[in-house]
N, C-alpha and C positions, 0 to 999 in steps of 0.2 A: 369393721373391715374397711380398709382404705386401699384404693388403687387408682392408677392413672391410665387413661386411654388417649390415643392421638392418631391423627391421620392428616395427610396432605390433600388439600383441595386445590384443583387447578382453576382458580378464579382469583381475581384481585381481592385483597382484604376488604375494601370498601363494599364490594358487591356481596361478599360472604356475610359480613356483619349485617348489611341491609336485609338479606334473606332470613337470617337467624332472628333478627329483631322484630319481625312481623309475625304476630301470633296467628294470623290467617294462614300462614304457611305450615303451621305445625302438623296439621292433618295430612299434609302432602309428604311428610317424611317420618312421622311417628306412627308406625303401624299399630293399630288397635285403638288409637285415640278416637273416642266417640264424641266428646264435647270438651270445650274450654270455656269456662264462664268466669268473667271478672267479678270479684266479690266486693273488694274495698280498696281504698287508696288510689293514688294516681297510677293508672295503667302503665305497666312497664317500668315503674320507678321503685326504688327501695321502699319497703313497707307494703307494697301492693300484694293483695291476696287473690288467688284464683282457684277455682275448682276444676280439676281435670278428671274425666271419666274414661277409663280404658276397658276394652274387652280383650282378654288374652285367653284364647281357647274358649273354655266354658266359664272361666272366671271373669267377674266384673270387679274392677279395682277403681276406687275413688280416692283421690289424693288432693291435698291442699298445698299449693305452691305459694311460698312467700319470697318475694325478691329481697335479697339482702344487700347486693352490690350491683351498681350499674356504672361501669367505667369502660365502655368499649374503646378499643378492641382488647384492652389488657385484662378485663375481668367482667364477667356477668355471672353472678352467683345467686343461689337460692336454696331454700329448703323445701323438701317434699315430704309431707306426712301422710301416711296411709296406716291402715290397721296393723299395728305391730312393727311398723317400719318408719324410721326417720332417716332421710337421705339428705346430705349436704352436697351440692354440686357446684363446682367452680369451673366455668367455661372461659377459655382464653384463646385469642386469635393472634397469630404471629405472622408478620409479613416475611415471606421467604424470598420472593422476587415480585416483579410487577404483576405476574399472573399466577402466583402460587402462594397459598396461605396454609399454615399449620394450625389445625384445630385441636386443642388439648382440653380434656375434661379430667378433673380430679374429683373423685367420688369418695364419700365416707358414709357408710351405712351403720346405723345403730338399730338393734333389734330388741323387741320385747316379747314376752310370752312365747307362744308356739313358734313365732317367727325366728326366735333365737336358734331353735333346732334346725329350721330350714336354712338359715344363714350359715350355720356351722357345717351342715351336711352338703349344702349345694352352693358354695361361694362362687363357683364358676358360672352358675346360671345367671347371677347378677352381673358379672363381668361380661358375659356373652351378650346379655341384653343391652348393656351400655355400649358395647362395641357395635352392635347391630344398629342402634340409633345413630351412632357416629357415622357409620358407613352409609346408612340411608340418607342422612343429611348431606353427605359428600355427593352422592349420586344426584340428589335433588338440586343442589347448588350448581354442580357442573353442567346440568342439563337445563338450567334456567337462563 
């Protein structure tokens, strides 16, 4: 399953990228994020691996992030592996004006096992969650 989400953030591109690039800010806009632990590689650089733990309702989800591309503002990409789910995310930031930035994410989900059924039956749940994170980051960035 592939899809793209985007939003306009009313902040200069340099400020948006600075806020996005700081892992300490993740818990300020990623609802449910319980912890972010760097595991290996140079932090924030291609090849770096980190463990993210989320609590979503009653479920706890653990995933491994691997950064694949770091070329701000044009692209910051990574893979996210959780039980039954492999997600490739490409983040892009585009300068619209001096104080407006377009934030675009391209998502590709691959499912295994039981998650294939969930992905088939509930594709909008994944899109909705991606859009929620995008909007939550927008609110965080505009209020920072």
